[in-house]
SEBALO-456570 format. One record per atom (N, C-alpha, C, O): residue in one letter; residue number from 1; atom name; y, z, x. Coordinates in nm, 2 decimals. Atoms other than C-alpha are relative to their C-alpha. Layout:
BEGIN
  aa    i  at      py      pz      px
   a  NUM  CA       Y       Z       X
...
END
This chain:
BEGIN
  aa    i  at      py      pz      px
   x    1   N    0.10   -0.04    0.09
   x    1  CA    1.56    1.15   -0.37
   x    1   C   -0.12   -0.09    0.01
   x    1   O   -0.11   -0.21    0.01
   x    2   N    0.13    0.08   -0.01
   x    2  CA    1.19    1.04   -0.34
   x    2   C   -0.06    0.00   -0.14
   x    2   O   -0.08    0.10   -0.20
   x    3   N    0.05    0.01    0.14
   x    3  CA    1.06    0.90   -0.67
   x    3   C   -0.14   -0.05    0.01
   x    3   O   -0.17   -0.16    0.07
   x    4   N    0.15    0.02    0.00
   x    4  CA    0.68    0.90   -0.72
   x    4   C   -0.05   -0.02   -0.14
   x    4   O   -0.03    0.07   -0.22
   x    5   N    0.07    0.02    0.13
   x    5  CA    0.49    0.75   -1.01
   x    5   C   -0.15   -0.01    0.02
   x    5   O   -0.19   -0.10    0.10
   x    6   N    0.15    0.01    0.00
   x    6  CA    0.12    0.82   -1.05
   x    6   C   -0.05   -0.08   -0.12
   x    6   O    0.01   -0.08   -0.23
   x    7   N    0.05    0.09    0.10
   x    7  CA   -0.08    0.57   -1.24
   x    7   C   -0.16    0.00   -0.01
   x    7   O   -0.22    0.01    0.09
   x    8   N    0.14    0.01    0.03
   x    8  CA   -0.43    0.57   -1.40
   x    8   C   -0.02   -0.09   -0.12
   x    8   O    0.08   -0.15   -0.17
   x    9   N    0.03    0.09    0.12
   x    9  CA   -0.60    0.39   -1.69
   x    9   C    0.08    0.04   -0.12
   x    9   O    0.15   -0.04   -0.18
   x   10   N   -0.06   -0.04    0.12
   x   10  CA   -0.48    0.60   -1.98
   x   10   C    0.11    0.10    0.00
   x   10   O    0.18    0.12   -0.10
   x   11   N   -0.11   -0.09   -0.02
   x   11  CA   -0.23    0.85   -1.84
   x   11   C   -0.03    0.13   -0.08
   x   11   O    0.07    0.20   -0.13
   x   12   N    0.03   -0.12    0.07
   x   12  CA   -0.42    1.14   -2.00
   x   12   C   -0.09    0.09    0.09
   x   12   O   -0.12    0.21    0.05
   x   13   N    0.08   -0.08   -0.09
   x   13  CA   -0.63    1.26   -1.71
   x   13   C    0.05    0.01    0.14
   x   13   O    0.12    0.10    0.18
   x   14   N   -0.03    0.00   -0.14
   x   14  CA   -0.58    1.16   -1.35
   x   14   C    0.15    0.00    0.04
   x   14   O    0.20    0.08    0.11
   x   15   N   -0.14    0.02   -0.04
   x   15  CA   -0.22    1.04   -1.33
   x   15   C    0.09    0.12   -0.04
   x   15   O    0.17    0.17    0.04
   x   16   N   -0.07   -0.11    0.05
   x   16  CA   -0.08    1.32   -1.54
   x   16   C   -0.03    0.13    0.08
   x   16   O    0.05    0.21    0.11
   x   17   N    0.04   -0.11   -0.08
   x   17  CA   -0.28    1.57   -1.34
   x   17   C    0.07    0.00    0.14
   x   17   O    0.12    0.10    0.19
   x   18   N   -0.07    0.02   -0.13
   x   18  CA   -0.14    1.43   -1.01
   x   18   C    0.15    0.04   -0.02
   x   18   O    0.21    0.10    0.07
   x   19   N   -0.14   -0.03    0.02
   x   19  CA    0.21    1.46   -1.16
   x   19   C    0.02    0.15    0.00
   x   19   O    0.11    0.20    0.06
   x   20   N   -0.02   -0.15    0.01
   x   20  CA    0.17    1.83   -1.25
   x   20   C   -0.04    0.07    0.13
   x   20   O    0.03    0.17    0.16
   x   21   N    0.04   -0.07   -0.12
   x   21  CA   -0.01    1.92   -0.93
   x   21   C    0.11   -0.02    0.11
   x   21   O    0.14    0.08    0.17
   x   22   N   -0.11    0.03   -0.10
   x   22  CA    0.25    1.75   -0.71
   x   22   C    0.13    0.08   -0.04
   x   22   O    0.20    0.13    0.05
   x   23   N   -0.12   -0.07    0.05
   x   23  CA    0.53    1.90   -0.92
   x   23   C   -0.01    0.15    0.04
   x   23   O    0.09    0.21    0.08
   x   24   N    0.01   -0.14   -0.03
   x   24  CA    0.39    2.25   -0.87
   x   24   C    0.02    0.02    0.15
   x   24   O    0.08    0.11    0.20
   x   25   N   -0.02   -0.01   -0.15
   x   25  CA    0.37    2.19   -0.49
   x   25   C    0.14   -0.01    0.04
   x   25   O    0.19    0.07    0.13
   x   26   N   -0.15    0.02   -0.03
   x   26  CA    0.73    2.07   -0.48
   x   26   C    0.08    0.12   -0.04
   x   26   O    0.16    0.17    0.03
   x   27   N   -0.07   -0.12    0.05
   x   27  CA    0.85    2.36   -0.69
   x   27   C   -0.03    0.12    0.09
   x   27   O    0.07    0.19    0.12
   x   28   N    0.03   -0.12   -0.09
   x   28  CA    0.67    2.62   -0.47
   x   28   C    0.07   -0.01    0.13
   x   28   O    0.09    0.09    0.19
   x   29   N   -0.06    0.02   -0.13
   x   29  CA    0.83    2.47   -0.16
   x   29   C    0.16   -0.01   -0.01
   x   29   O    0.22   -0.04    0.08
   x   30   N   -0.14    0.01    0.03
   x   30  CA    1.18    2.47   -0.32
   x   30   C    0.05   -0.14    0.04
   x   30   O    0.16   -0.16    0.09
   x   31   N   -0.03    0.14   -0.03
   x   31  CA    1.19    2.09   -0.29
   x   31   C    0.04   -0.08   -0.13
   x   31   O    0.05   -0.20   -0.12
   x   32   N   -0.01    0.07    0.13
   x   32  CA    1.26    2.01   -0.66
   x   32   C    0.11   -0.10    0.00
   x   32   O    0.10   -0.20   -0.06
   x   33   N   -0.12    0.10    0.00
   x   33  CA    1.60    1.84   -0.59
   x   33   C   -0.03   -0.13    0.08
   x   33   O    0.04   -0.22    0.06
   x   34   N    0.03    0.12   -0.09
   x   34  CA    1.43    1.60   -0.34
   x   34   C   -0.10   -0.10   -0.07
   x   34   O   -0.12   -0.20   -0.01
   x   35   N    0.10    0.08    0.06
   x   35  CA    1.17    1.46   -0.58
   x   35   C    0.01   -0.02   -0.15
   x   35   O    0.06    0.06   -0.22
   x   36   N    0.02    0.04    0.14
   x   36  CA    1.13    1.28   -0.91
   x   36   C   -0.14   -0.04   -0.01
   x   36   O   -0.19   -0.13    0.06
   x   37   N    0.14    0.03    0.02
   x   37  CA    0.77    1.27   -1.03
   x   37   C   -0.03   -0.03   -0.14
   x   37   O    0.01    0.04   -0.23
   x   38   N    0.04    0.04    0.13
   x   38  CA    0.62    1.10   -1.33
   x   38   C   -0.14   -0.06    0.01
   x   38   O   -0.20   -0.08    0.11
   x   39   N    0.13    0.07    0.01
   x   39  CA    0.30    0.93   -1.45
   x   39   C    0.00   -0.10   -0.11
   x   39   O    0.08   -0.10   -0.20
   x   40   N    0.01    0.10    0.10
   x   40  CA    0.20    0.63   -1.65
   x   40   C   -0.14   -0.06    0.00
   x   40   O   -0.22   -0.03    0.09
   x   41   N    0.13    0.07    0.02
   x   41  CA   -0.10    0.42   -1.77
   x   41   C    0.01   -0.15    0.03
   x   41   O    0.12   -0.20    0.02
   x   42   N    0.01    0.14   -0.01
   x   42  CA   -0.21    0.07   -1.70
   x   42   C   -0.03   -0.06   -0.14
   x   42   O   -0.01   -0.18   -0.17
   x   43   N    0.04    0.05    0.14
   x   43  CA   -0.35    0.04   -2.06
   x   43   C    0.09    0.06   -0.11
   x   43   O    0.18    0.15   -0.08
   x   44   N   -0.07   -0.05    0.12
   x   44  CA   -0.20    0.10   -2.40
   x   44   C   -0.08    0.09   -0.09
   x   44   O   -0.03    0.14   -0.19
   x   45   N    0.09   -0.08    0.09
   x   45  CA   -0.50    0.29   -2.54
   x   45   C    0.04    0.14   -0.04
   x   45   O    0.02    0.18   -0.15
   x   46   N   -0.03   -0.14    0.02
   x   46  CA   -0.36    0.64   -2.51
   x   46   C    0.15    0.03   -0.02
   x   46   O    0.19    0.14   -0.02
   x   47   N   -0.15   -0.02    0.01
   x   47  CA    0.02    0.58   -2.55
   x   47   C    0.03    0.11   -0.11
   x   47   O   -0.02    0.10   -0.22
   x   48   N   -0.04   -0.11    0.09
   x   48  CA    0.17    0.89   -2.71
   x   48   C   -0.09    0.12    0.00
   x   48   O   -0.05    0.23   -0.06
   x   49   N    0.10   -0.12    0.00
   x   49  CA   -0.13    1.12   -2.65
   x   49   C    0.03    0.10    0.11
   x   49   O    0.09    0.06    0.21
   x   50   N   -0.02   -0.11   -0.10
   x   50  CA   -0.11    1.45   -2.47
   x   50   C   -0.11   -0.01    0.11
   x   50   O   -0.21   -0.09    0.10
   x   51   N    0.10   -0.01   -0.10
   x   51  CA   -0.32    1.54   -2.16
   x   51   C   -0.13    0.03   -0.07
   x   51   O   -0.14    0.10   -0.17
   x   52   N    0.13   -0.02    0.06
   x   52  CA   -0.69    1.53   -2.24
   x   52   C   -0.05    0.14    0.01
   x   52   O   -0.04    0.20    0.12
   x   53   N    0.03   -0.14   -0.01
   x   53  CA   -0.81    1.88   -2.33
   x   53   C   -0.09    0.05    0.11
   x   53   O   -0.05    0.15    0.17
   x   54   N    0.08   -0.05   -0.11
   x   54  CA   -1.09    1.91   -2.07
   x   54   C    0.08   -0.01    0.13
   x   54   O    0.05    0.08    0.22
   x   55   N   -0.08    0.02   -0.12
   x   55  CA   -0.85    1.79   -1.80
   x   55   C    0.11    0.11    0.00
   x   55   O    0.13    0.18    0.11
   x   56   N   -0.10   -0.11    0.01
   x   56  CA   -0.58    2.04   -1.92
   x   56   C   -0.07    0.13    0.04
   x   56   O   -0.01    0.21    0.11
   x   57   N    0.07   -0.13   -0.03
   x   57  CA   -0.84    2.32   -1.90
   x   57   C   -0.02    0.01    0.15
   x   57   O   -0.01    0.12    0.20
   x   58   N    0.02   -0.01   -0.15
   x   58  CA   -0.93    2.23   -1.54
   x   58   C    0.12    0.03    0.07
   x   58   O    0.12    0.11    0.17
   x   59   N   -0.12   -0.03   -0.07
   x   59  CA   -0.57    2.24   -1.44
   x   59   C    0.04    0.14   -0.03
   x   59   O    0.09    0.21    0.07
   x   60   N   -0.04   -0.13    0.03
   x   60  CA   -0.50    2.56   -1.62
   x   60   C   -0.09    0.10    0.08
   x   60   O   -0.04    0.21    0.12
   x   61   N    0.08   -0.09   -0.08
   x   61  CA   -0.80    2.72   -1.44
   x   61   C    0.04    0.01    0.14
   x   61   O    0.01    0.10    0.21
   x   62   N   -0.04    0.01   -0.13
   x   62  CA   -0.64    2.62   -1.12
   x   62   C    0.15    0.05    0.01
   x   62   O    0.21    0.04    0.12
   x   63   N   -0.14   -0.05    0.00
   x   63  CA   -0.30    2.77   -1.22
   x   63   C    0.11   -0.10    0.01
   x   63   O    0.22   -0.07    0.05
   x   64   N   -0.10    0.11    0.00
   x   64  CA   -0.12    2.44   -1.26
   x   64   C    0.07    0.00   -0.14
   x   64   O    0.00   -0.01   -0.24
   x   65   N   -0.08    0.00    0.12
   x   65  CA    0.16    2.46   -1.52
   x   65   C   -0.01   -0.14   -0.07
   x   65   O    0.00   -0.24    0.00
   x   66   N    0.00    0.13    0.07
   x   66  CA    0.13    2.19   -1.79
   x   66   C    0.12   -0.02   -0.09
   x   66   O    0.16    0.08   -0.16
   x   67   N   -0.12    0.03    0.08
   x   67  CA    0.43    2.03   -1.95
   x   67   C   -0.03   -0.07   -0.13
   x   67   O   -0.15   -0.08   -0.17
   x   68   N    0.02    0.07    0.13
   x   68  CA    0.48    1.84   -2.27
   x   68   C   -0.01   -0.15    0.02
   x   68   O    0.07   -0.23   -0.02
   x   69   N    0.03    0.14   -0.04
   x   69  CA    0.32    1.52   -2.16
   x   69   C   -0.03   -0.09   -0.12
   x   69   O   -0.10   -0.04   -0.22
   x   70   N    0.04    0.10    0.09
   x   70  CA    0.29    1.21   -2.37
   x   70   C   -0.02   -0.13    0.08
   x   70   O    0.06   -0.18    0.15
   x   71   N    0.04    0.11   -0.07
   x   71  CA    0.11    0.91   -2.23
   x   71   C    0.09   -0.12   -0.03
   x   71   O    0.14   -0.14   -0.14
   x   72   N   -0.08    0.12    0.01
   x   72  CA    0.31    0.59   -2.16
   x   72   C   -0.06   -0.11    0.09
   x   72   O   -0.14   -0.07    0.18
   x   73   N    0.05    0.11   -0.09
   x   73  CA    0.23    0.25   -2.01
   x   73   C    0.11   -0.04    0.10
   x   73   O    0.23   -0.04    0.06
   x   74   N   -0.09    0.05   -0.10
   x   74  CA    0.39    0.13   -1.69
   x   74   C    0.05   -0.14   -0.04
   x   74   O   -0.02   -0.21   -0.11
   x   75   N   -0.06    0.13    0.03
   x   75  CA    0.63   -0.16   -1.73
   x   75   C    0.05   -0.07    0.13
   x   75   O    0.07    0.00    0.23
   x   76   N   -0.04    0.07   -0.12
   x   76  CA    0.74   -0.43   -1.48
   x   76   C    0.13    0.06    0.06
   x   76   O    0.14    0.07    0.18
   x   77   N   -0.13   -0.06   -0.05
   x   77  CA    1.09   -0.27   -1.46
   x   77   C   -0.02    0.13    0.08
   x   77   O    0.07    0.17    0.15
   x   78   N    0.03   -0.12   -0.07
   x   78  CA    0.93    0.05   -1.33
   x   78   C   -0.01   -0.02    0.15
   x   78   O    0.02    0.07    0.23
   x   79   N    0.02    0.03   -0.14
   x   79  CA    0.87   -0.12   -1.00
   x   79   C    0.13    0.03    0.08
   x   79   O    0.13    0.09    0.19
   x   80   N   -0.13   -0.02   -0.06
   x   80  CA    1.24   -0.11   -0.91
   x   80   C    0.04    0.15    0.01
   x   80   O    0.12    0.19    0.10
   x   81   N   -0.04   -0.14    0.01
   x   81  CA    1.28    0.26   -1.01
   x   81   C   -0.07    0.09    0.10
   x   81   O   -0.01    0.18    0.15
   x   82   N    0.08   -0.10   -0.08
   x   82  CA    1.00    0.42   -0.80
   x   82   C   -0.02   -0.04    0.14
   x   82   O   -0.03   -0.16    0.17
   x   83   N    0.02    0.03   -0.14
   x   83  CA    0.96    0.45   -0.43
   x   83   C   -0.15   -0.02    0.04
   x   83   O   -0.18   -0.10    0.12
   x   84   N    0.15    0.01   -0.01
   x   84  CA    0.58    0.50   -0.45
   x   84   C   -0.06   -0.01   -0.13
   x   84   O   -0.02    0.06   -0.23
   x   85   N    0.07    0.01    0.12
   x   85  CA    0.35    0.39   -0.72
   x   85   C   -0.15    0.03    0.04
   x   85   O   -0.21   -0.05    0.11
   x   86   N    0.13   -0.05   -0.06
   x   86  CA    0.02    0.58   -0.66
   x   86   C   -0.11   -0.02   -0.10
   x   86   O   -0.11    0.05   -0.21
   x   87   N    0.11    0.03    0.08
   x   87  CA   -0.30    0.45   -0.81
   x   87   C   -0.12    0.08    0.03
   x   87   O   -0.14    0.13    0.14
   x   88   N    0.12   -0.08   -0.01
   x   88  CA   -0.63    0.63   -0.86
   x   88   C   -0.13   -0.08    0.04
   x   88   O   -0.21   -0.03    0.11
   x   89   N    0.12    0.08   -0.03
   x   89  CA   -0.88    0.34   -0.84
   x   89   C    0.03   -0.15    0.00
   x   89   O    0.14   -0.19   -0.03
   x   90   N   -0.01    0.14   -0.01
   x   90  CA   -0.94   -0.03   -0.80
   x   90   C    0.04   -0.07   -0.13
   x   90   O    0.12   -0.17   -0.13
   x   91   N   -0.04    0.05    0.13
   x   91  CA   -0.91   -0.10   -1.17
   x   91   C    0.15    0.01   -0.02
   x   91   O    0.22   -0.08   -0.06
   x   92   N   -0.14   -0.02    0.01
   x   92  CA   -0.56    0.05   -1.16
   x   92   C    0.08   -0.10    0.08
   x   92   O    0.18   -0.15    0.04
   x   93   N   -0.07    0.10   -0.09
   x   93  CA   -0.46   -0.17   -0.86
   x   93   C    0.00   -0.14   -0.07
   x   93   O    0.10   -0.21   -0.06
   x   94   N    0.01    0.13    0.07
   x   94  CA   -0.59   -0.48   -1.05
   x   94   C    0.11   -0.01   -0.11
   x   94   O    0.18   -0.11   -0.11
   x   95   N   -0.10    0.01    0.11
   x   95  CA   -0.38   -0.41   -1.36
   x   95   C    0.14    0.02    0.04
   x   95   O    0.23   -0.03   -0.02
   x   96   N   -0.14   -0.01   -0.06
   x   96  CA   -0.08   -0.29   -1.16
   x   96   C    0.05   -0.13    0.05
   x   96   O    0.17   -0.17    0.02
   x   97   N   -0.04    0.13   -0.05
   x   97  CA   -0.07   -0.63   -0.99
   x   97   C    0.03   -0.09   -0.11
   x   97   O    0.13   -0.16   -0.10
   x   98   N   -0.03    0.08    0.11
   x   98  CA   -0.08   -0.80   -1.32
   x   98   C    0.13    0.04   -0.08
   x   98   O    0.21   -0.04   -0.11
   x   99   N   -0.12   -0.05    0.07
   x   99  CA    0.18   -0.58   -1.49
   x   99   C    0.13   -0.02    0.08
   x   99   O    0.23   -0.06    0.03
   x  100   N   -0.12    0.00   -0.09
   x  100  CA    0.42   -0.56   -1.19
   x  100   C    0.03   -0.14    0.06
   x  100   O    0.14   -0.16    0.10
   x  101   N   -0.02    0.13   -0.05
   x  101  CA    0.37   -0.92   -1.08
   x  101   C    0.00    0.00    0.16
   x  101   O    0.06   -0.08    0.22
   x  102   N    0.02   -0.01   -0.14
   x  102  CA    0.27   -0.81   -0.73
   x  102   C    0.07    0.12    0.06
   x  102   O    0.12    0.20   -0.02
   x  103   N   -0.06   -0.12   -0.07
   x  103  CA    0.39   -0.55   -0.47
   x  103   C    0.07   -0.05    0.12
   x  103   O    0.02   -0.01    0.23
   x  104   N   -0.07    0.05   -0.12
   x  104  CA    0.64   -0.72   -0.24
   x  104   C    0.05    0.10    0.10
   x  104   O    0.07    0.07    0.22
   x  105   N   -0.05   -0.11   -0.08
   x  105  CA    0.77   -0.39   -0.11
   x  105   C   -0.10    0.10    0.06
   x  105   O   -0.07    0.19    0.13
   x  106   N    0.10   -0.08   -0.05
   x  106  CA    0.44   -0.23   -0.04
   x  106   C    0.01    0.15   -0.06
   x  106   O   -0.02    0.24    0.01
   x  107   N   -0.01   -0.13    0.07
   x  107  CA    0.50    0.06   -0.29
   x  107   C   -0.13    0.05   -0.06
   x  107   O   -0.14    0.17   -0.07
   x  108   N    0.12   -0.04    0.07
   x  108  CA    0.16    0.06   -0.45
   x  108   C   -0.11    0.04    0.10
   x  108   O   -0.15   -0.04    0.19
   x  109   N    0.10   -0.05   -0.09
   x  109  CA   -0.11    0.27   -0.28
   x  109   C   -0.10    0.09   -0.07
   x  109   O   -0.07    0.14   -0.18
   x  110   N    0.09   -0.10    0.05
   x  110  CA   -0.42    0.47   -0.35
   x  110   C    0.04    0.14    0.04
   x  110   O    0.10    0.16    0.15
   x  111   N   -0.04   -0.13   -0.03
   x  111  CA   -0.36    0.84   -0.36
   x  111   C   -0.07    0.05    0.13
   x  111   O   -0.01    0.11    0.21
   x  112   N    0.07   -0.06   -0.11
   x  112  CA   -0.63    0.92   -0.11
   x  112   C    0.03   -0.08    0.14
   x  112   O   -0.01   -0.03    0.24
   x  113   N   -0.04    0.06   -0.12
   x  113  CA   -0.48    0.67    0.14
   x  113   C    0.09    0.10    0.08
   x  113   O    0.10    0.09    0.20
   x  114   N   -0.09   -0.10   -0.07
   x  114  CA   -0.23    0.95    0.22
   x  114   C   -0.08    0.11    0.07
   x  114   O   -0.03    0.17    0.16
   x  115   N    0.09   -0.10   -0.07
   x  115  CA   -0.52    1.17    0.32
   x  115   C   -0.09   -0.07    0.10
   x  115   O   -0.19   -0.01    0.15
   x  116   N    0.07    0.07   -0.11
   x  116  CA   -0.64    0.91    0.57
   x  116   C   -0.13   -0.06   -0.05
   x  116   O   -0.22   -0.10    0.03
   x  117   N    0.12    0.06    0.06
   x  117  CA   -0.90    0.77    0.33
   x  117   C    0.04   -0.12   -0.09
   x  117   O    0.03   -0.11   -0.21
   x  118   N   -0.06    0.11    0.07
   x  118  CA   -0.75    0.43    0.23
   x  118   C   -0.09   -0.07   -0.11
   x  118   O   -0.03   -0.13   -0.20
   x  119   N    0.09    0.07    0.09
   x  119  CA   -1.06    0.31    0.04
   x  119   C   -0.05    0.10   -0.11
   x  119   O   -0.12    0.06   -0.20
   x  120   N    0.05   -0.10    0.09
   x  120  CA   -1.14    0.64   -0.14
   x  120   C    0.07    0.00   -0.13
   x  120   O    0.20    0.00   -0.13
   x  121   N   -0.05    0.01    0.13
   x  121  CA   -1.09    0.63   -0.51
   x  121   C   -0.03    0.13   -0.07
   x  121   O   -0.12    0.20   -0.04
   x  122   N    0.02   -0.11    0.08
   x  122  CA   -1.05    0.91   -0.76
   x  122   C   -0.07   -0.05   -0.13
   x  122   O   -0.01   -0.12   -0.21
   x  123   N    0.08    0.05    0.12
   x  123  CA   -1.32    0.85   -1.03
   x  123   C    0.06    0.06   -0.12
   x  123   O    0.11    0.17   -0.13
   x  124   N   -0.05   -0.04    0.13
   x  124  CA   -1.22    0.87   -1.39
   x  124   C   -0.09    0.11   -0.06
   x  124   O   -0.20    0.08   -0.10
   x  125   N    0.08   -0.11    0.06
   x  125  CA   -1.34    1.21   -1.53
   x  125   C   -0.03   -0.02   -0.15
   x  125   O   -0.12    0.04   -0.21
   x  126   N    0.04    0.03    0.14
   x  126  CA   -1.34    1.06   -1.88
   x  126   C   -0.14   -0.05   -0.01
   x  126   O   -0.22   -0.02   -0.10
   x  127   N    0.13    0.05   -0.01
   x  127  CA   -1.66    0.89   -1.77
   x  127   C   -0.10    0.10    0.08
   x  127   O   -0.21    0.12    0.04
   x  128   N    0.08   -0.08   -0.08
   x  128  CA   -1.79    1.13   -1.50
   x  128   C   -0.02    0.14   -0.07
   x  128   O   -0.12    0.21   -0.04
   x  129   N    0.00   -0.14    0.06
   x  129  CA   -1.71    1.45   -1.71
   x  129   C    0.02    0.11    0.10
   x  129   O    0.01    0.22    0.06
   x  130   N   -0.02   -0.11   -0.11
   x  130  CA   -1.63    1.63   -1.38
   x  130   C    0.15    0.02    0.02
   x  130   O    0.20   -0.03    0.12
   x  131   N   -0.14   -0.02   -0.01
   x  131  CA   -1.28    1.74   -1.45
   x  131   C    0.05    0.09    0.11
   x  131   O    0.15    0.07    0.17
   x  132   N   -0.03   -0.09   -0.11
   x  132  CA   -1.28    2.02   -1.20
   x  132   C    0.00   -0.07    0.13
   x  132   O    0.10   -0.05    0.21
   x  133   N    0.00    0.08   -0.13
   x  133  CA   -1.38    1.79   -0.91
   x  133   C    0.11   -0.09    0.00
   x  133   O    0.18   -0.11    0.11
   x  134   N   -0.11    0.09    0.00
   x  134  CA   -1.12    1.54   -1.02
   x  134   C    0.13    0.08    0.04
   x  134   O    0.21    0.03    0.12
   x  135   N   -0.12   -0.08   -0.03
   x  135  CA   -0.85    1.81   -1.01
   x  135   C    0.01    0.04    0.15
   x  135   O    0.11    0.03    0.21
   x  136   N    0.00   -0.04   -0.14
   x  136  CA   -0.96    1.93   -0.67
   x  136   C    0.03   -0.12    0.09
   x  136   O    0.10   -0.11    0.19
   x  137   N   -0.03    0.12   -0.08
   x  137  CA   -0.96    1.57   -0.53
   x  137   C    0.14   -0.04   -0.01
   x  137   O    0.20   -0.08    0.09
   x  138   N   -0.14    0.03    0.01
   x  138  CA   -0.62    1.51   -0.67
   x  138   C    0.09    0.09    0.08
   x  138   O    0.19    0.05    0.14
   x  139   N   -0.08   -0.10   -0.07
   x  139  CA   -0.49    1.83   -0.52
   x  139   C    0.00   -0.04    0.15
   x  139   O    0.10   -0.04    0.22
   x  140   N    0.02    0.04   -0.14
   x  140  CA   -0.63    1.71   -0.18
   x  140   C    0.10   -0.12    0.03
   x  140   O    0.17   -0.12    0.13
   x  141   N   -0.09    0.12   -0.02
   x  141  CA   -0.45    1.38   -0.21
   x  141   C    0.15    0.03   -0.01
   x  141   O    0.23   -0.02    0.06
   x  142   N   -0.15   -0.03    0.01
   x  142  CA   -0.12    1.53   -0.33
   x  142   C    0.05    0.09    0.11
   x  142   O    0.16    0.07    0.15
   x  143   N   -0.04   -0.07   -0.12
   x  143  CA   -0.11    1.77   -0.04
   x  143   C    0.03   -0.09    0.12
   x  143   O    0.13   -0.08    0.18
   x  144   N   -0.02    0.10   -0.11
   x  144  CA   -0.14    1.48    0.20
   x  144   C    0.12   -0.09   -0.04
   x  144   O    0.20   -0.12    0.05
   x  145   N   -0.11    0.08    0.05
   x  145  CA    0.11    1.28   -0.01
   x  145   C    0.13    0.07    0.03
   x  145   O    0.23    0.01    0.08
   x  146   N   -0.12   -0.07   -0.02
   x  146  CA    0.37    1.55    0.01
   x  146   C    0.03    0.02    0.15
   x  146   O    0.14    0.01    0.19
   x  147   N   -0.02    0.00   -0.14
   x  147  CA    0.32    1.59    0.38
   x  147   C    0.05   -0.13    0.05
   x  147   O    0.14   -0.13    0.14
   x  148   N   -0.05    0.13   -0.03
   x  148  CA    0.36    1.22    0.42
   x  148   C    0.15   -0.02   -0.03
   x  148   O    0.23   -0.07    0.05
   x  149   N   -0.14    0.01    0.04
   x  149  CA    0.68    1.22    0.22
   x  149   C    0.10    0.08    0.08
   x  149   O    0.21    0.03    0.11
   x  150   N   -0.09   -0.09   -0.08
   x  150  CA    0.83    1.51    0.41
   x  150   C    0.02   -0.05    0.14
   x  150   O    0.13   -0.03    0.20
   x  151   N   -0.01    0.04   -0.14
   x  151  CA    0.76    1.35    0.75
   x  151   C    0.05   -0.14    0.01
   x  151   O    0.12   -0.17    0.10
   x  152   N   -0.02    0.14   -0.02
   x  152  CA    0.80    0.98    0.69
   x  152   C    0.11   -0.07   -0.09
   x  152   O    0.16   -0.17   -0.05
   x  153   N   -0.10    0.06    0.09
   x  153  CA    1.04    0.91    0.40
   x  153   C    0.13    0.06    0.01
   x  153   O    0.15    0.18    0.02
   x  154   N   -0.13   -0.06    0.00
   x  154  CA    1.41    0.95    0.40
   x  154   C    0.03    0.07   -0.14
   x  154   O   -0.02    0.02   -0.24
   x  155   N   -0.03   -0.08    0.12
   x  155  CA    1.55    1.20    0.15
   x  155   C    0.14   -0.03   -0.05
   x  155   O    0.18    0.03   -0.15
END
């Protein structure tokens, strides 16, 4: 089983969107038994909160099913559980390094690195207010991530 954890600042916009987008892709391809997908935050600000309503609306407009999400913060022990820890921006990488105490196994990567754009970040729609663009960029990254996992990682 391939275990993927998406991470962003609050776990109410980008990371949870990536979780639901990738989960839909996995479900549509009948790969559900091969993947465990979740999301978390680097901050404590939104712990317990659901997906942010404008982000939820953007996903629903794209036909992405929304689950009963509640934001949580990543913990150091999460490092051992997940095969990939996928960050959205440089702030996430900074705080992941602090929380996890480093990345000795090379598990932490930007989402867009899987799309051949290792420096491209997914901007936080909380600030940009462009939730639709964010969802579309995440979908692009998740398509590449799934392709990578199916070709490169053992199941």
